[in-house]
N, C-alpha and C positions, 0 to 999 in steps of 0.2 A: 379698651381692655381686650386682650386676645381670648377667644373662645375656642376650646378644644374638646373634641368628642373622644373620650377615652376608650370607646369601643372600636375605634379604627385600628388598622394594623394588627399587631399580635394580640391586642385586646387585654393585656395584663398590666402589671405595675410599671413596666419600662417607660411608657409614654408619660406617666406621672413623674417618675424620677428624673427623666430627661428634661421635662418642662420645668420642674423645680430648679434644676441645675442651671438651665439657660435663663430662667427668670432672675436668679440671683446674679448671674454674670452681667446681664444686659439691663437689669432694673425694670424689665417689662412685666406688668401684672397680667394675670390670666385667670380665667374661669374654666374649670374642667367639669364636664358632665359625663355620665355613664362610666364612672371609674371602674376599671377591671370588669367590664360587662361581659367579657369573653371567658370568665373563669367560673368554676363551679360554685365558689363562694364570692360573689361580686362585692364591690365596695372595699373600703380600707380595712386591711388586717393589721395586726400589731406592728409588723415590720414596716408597712407602708405609713402607718400613723407616726412611727418613730422617725422615719425619713422626713415627713412633713414638719414635725416638731423641730427636728435638727435644722432644716432649712429656715424655719421661722426664727430660730434663735440666731443663726448666722446672718440672716438678712434683716433682723429686727422687723419682721413682716407683720402685716395685718392679715388675719386668716379667718375665714368662716368655713364650717363644714369639717373641721379637724376632729373627727370622732370615729370610733370603731363602727364599721359598717356603712359609713357615709359614701354616697355615690356621686356627690357633688362637692366641689371645693373652689373657693376663691382665695387667691394668694397675691398679696401686694407687698413686695419688698421695699424697704425704705432706705437701708444703707447696708453695706457689706463690711462686717466687723471681724477681723482676724482676732484670735485669742486662744484661750485654753478651754476646751469643750469636753464634756462627758455625755455620751449617749448610750442608753441601755434599752435594748429591744424588750427585755423582760420575759422573753420566751426563746425558743430555738430559732426564731425567725432570723434571717440573714443580716448580720451586722455589717458585712462587706458591702451590701447594697445600700445601706444607710450611708456608709463612707462615700460611695460613688455619687451620692446625691449632692453632697456639699463640697467634695474635693475639688471639682473644677473651679468653683468660685474662690476657694481658699488658695488655689495655686496662682491666682492673679490678683490677690488682695494686696493691701498696702503694707502688710507686715506678716511675720511668721505666725504659725498656729501649731498647737499641740492638741491632739484628739485622743481620748480614751474611749473605746467602744466595747460593749458587752453584748453577747447573744450568740447566734450561730456563726461559726467561722468556716465550716465545711458542710454546705447544704446542697442537696440536689436543686437544680434550676437556678443556681446563683454562683457567681464567681468565688471559688474557694480562696482562702488566704494565700496559698502557694502561688496561684495564678497571678494575683495582684503583685506579690512580692517579686516574682521571677520573670514574668512576661510583660505586665502592664507598666509598672513603675519605672523599669529601666528605660522604656521609650519616653515616658514623661520627662525623665532626666535629660534625655537627648534633645528634648524640645525646650528646655530652659529651667523649669521649676525642679527643686530637689525635694523628693518625698521619700522618707524612710519609714518602714513599717516593721514592727517587732511583735511577734506572736508570744503571748504569755501563757495562754491555755487554750487548748482545742475545745470547740463546742460543736457537738454533733446533734442532729435531729433524732429523737424529739426532746432530749434533755437540755440542750443549750449549755449555757455557762461558760462560753468561750470569752477570752479577753485578748485585746491587742491594742498597741499604741502606735500613733502615726505622728511624725513631725513634718511640717510643711514649710519650706523656704520658697516663697513665691518668686516668680519671674515671668516676664512676658513670654507667651507661647510662640515658638518659632515653627515655621513649616517643616515637615519631615518628608523625606523621600525614602521609600522602602520597597524596592523592586526586586531585590534578590536576598535570599537568606544566607547565602554563602555556604561554606563547608560545614558539615555537622561535626562539632568538636566534642560533644559529650551526650550520652544517652543514659537515662536513669529511670528505672521502674521501682517505685516504693509502695509496698503494701503495708498500710498503717492499720493496726488493730488496737482496740480498747475494749476489754471485757468480752472478747470474741475468741473462739478457738484458733490456735495457731495454724491449724490445718487449712483454714480459709485463706490465709495469706500465702501459704505454700502452693495451693492450687491456683490462685490468681497468677502468681509469678510463673508457674509452669506453663500456663496458658499463654502469657505474654512471650515467654522464651520460644515457644513453639510457633506462635503466629508471626512474630516479628524477627525471629532469629537473633535476638539480643543475647549477649554473652552472660555467663553466670556472675561476673563481677559488675554487671550493670543492673543486677537485680538485688533488692535488699528489703528486709522486713524491719519494721519499727513497731514496738509494742509500748503503748502508753499505760502507765500504772496509775496515774492520778487524773481521772476525768469524772464528770458528773453523770456519765451514762455511757452505754456501749456505742461503738462506732467502727466502721470499716471503710477506709478510703484507699483507692488505688490511684496513684499519681504517676503519669508517664511524662517525662521531660525530654525534649529534644532541643539541646542548646546548639545553635549555629553561630556563625561569625557575626551576624547582624541582628539576630532576634532569637528568643527562646519561646518555644511553644510548650504549653502545659495542658495536658488532657487529663481529666479526672473522672473516675467512676465510683459510685457508692454502692456498698453492699446493702441489700434489702432482704427483709424476711421473706422467705419463699422463693428467692432468686438464687440460682446456683452460682458459685464463685466463678466457674468457667464462663458463664454467660456475661457476668459483670466485666471480667477481664477481656473477653472476646469483643465486646462492644467498644471498649476503650482502644484495643489494639486496631480494630477496623478504622476508627477515627484517625489514629496516628498514621496508619498506612495510606489512607486517602490524602492526608496532608503531605506526606513525603512523596507520594507518587505525583502529585500536582506540581511539586517543586515551587511552591509559593512561600513567601516569608510569613504571611499573616493568616492564621487559622480562623475558623468561623466564629469562635467566641471572642477573639480579640478584635475582629473586624468592626463590630458596631461601637465598641468603646474607643477604638482608634479614630473612627469617623467623627466622634464628638470632639476629640482633641484637635483634629485637623480643621474642623468647622470653626472652632474657637480661634485657631491660629490663622484662619482664612487662607489656607494654602497647604498643599501636600499631595503626594501620590503614593499609592501602594498597590501591590498585587495580592489577591486573595482568592478563595474559593467562591463559587456562585453565592450571591447574597441571600441570606435567609430572612425570615419574617422579622427578626429583631433589627437587622440592618435596614430593611425597608422602612420599618417604623421610625427609626432614627431619622432617616431622610425626610419623612413626612413631618416630623416634629420640628426639625430645624427650620422649616419654612415659616413657622409661626414667629420665630425670634431672630433669625439671622439672615443677612443678605449675602448668601453664598450660593454658588452653583456647584453641583456635584455631577460629574459625568462618569458613567460606568460602561466600560468597553469590554466586549467579549474577546479575549485573546485566544482561547480554545474552549472546548466544552466544559472543562473543569477549572478554568482560570479567568478571573476578571481583573481588569486594571481600573482602579478608582482614582479619580483626580478631583480635588477640591480647590475651588478658586473663590477669592473674595470679590 
């Protein structure tokens, strides 16, 4: 049985989710200690426990330590079962992270699956639904599996209550080469507000317009009338010929709209200036896909802690080699070989 120290790398929930995903795909059991030791509240929170339970159901696994606050877990998958699944976090915890735990396995399963998920859909420190739908899943489709995701209701922190459905048509994962993003064909800034003053969206978009010099027809406001709680999300999309980058910022109490939008605009500017196809948030997720495909190459920004954690976790489950080459101070070329 593989033994993993959850305090290594970024020290959060990512090493747990990646380990669960790879355990399901490879059938390799593991024991994890020091779960989320690097966080203010260590151990399993509600969204992590939901991810464990989802993986347990999909893999018909034997599990010990699956309880709130647990810092140790043993996970032994027995079989990979496609089917119809419903997973609810029960709080505003990220439902998209729960999806990412079981999706890699269901993409290579023996038959199609349908998933319904409830919880947070637009959370800080988690991939928002828009990122999955517009940036991540199109690349999955190019590698073989067909995955469609439909948002039914937004779920913001702290109210939650979001809902979405996912349909998975599995196929063997093929290697992917993504060295150029190509010409930018569309740019869109969307300020989404729910039970928040309209002026917040107006100020966010004005900041984006000034910082990135985007045109008025590339700026839009969307107001949600039916949600379980207030929320404000600024989404910046850069659609290029070969990839779409999605950058998201969240309004917070006590943080000015100009600061929220300025941080998002700075991230987009860095991505555009580097002329790479893969942004920092897509990088660690694409790494997992290429590792499972046992091949592929892409260019990205310098690897952050999440990407490095992915590489460390792969070594426990997969026989792959990952080379990272510095092309320039702001560009890295990543090659994965089986």
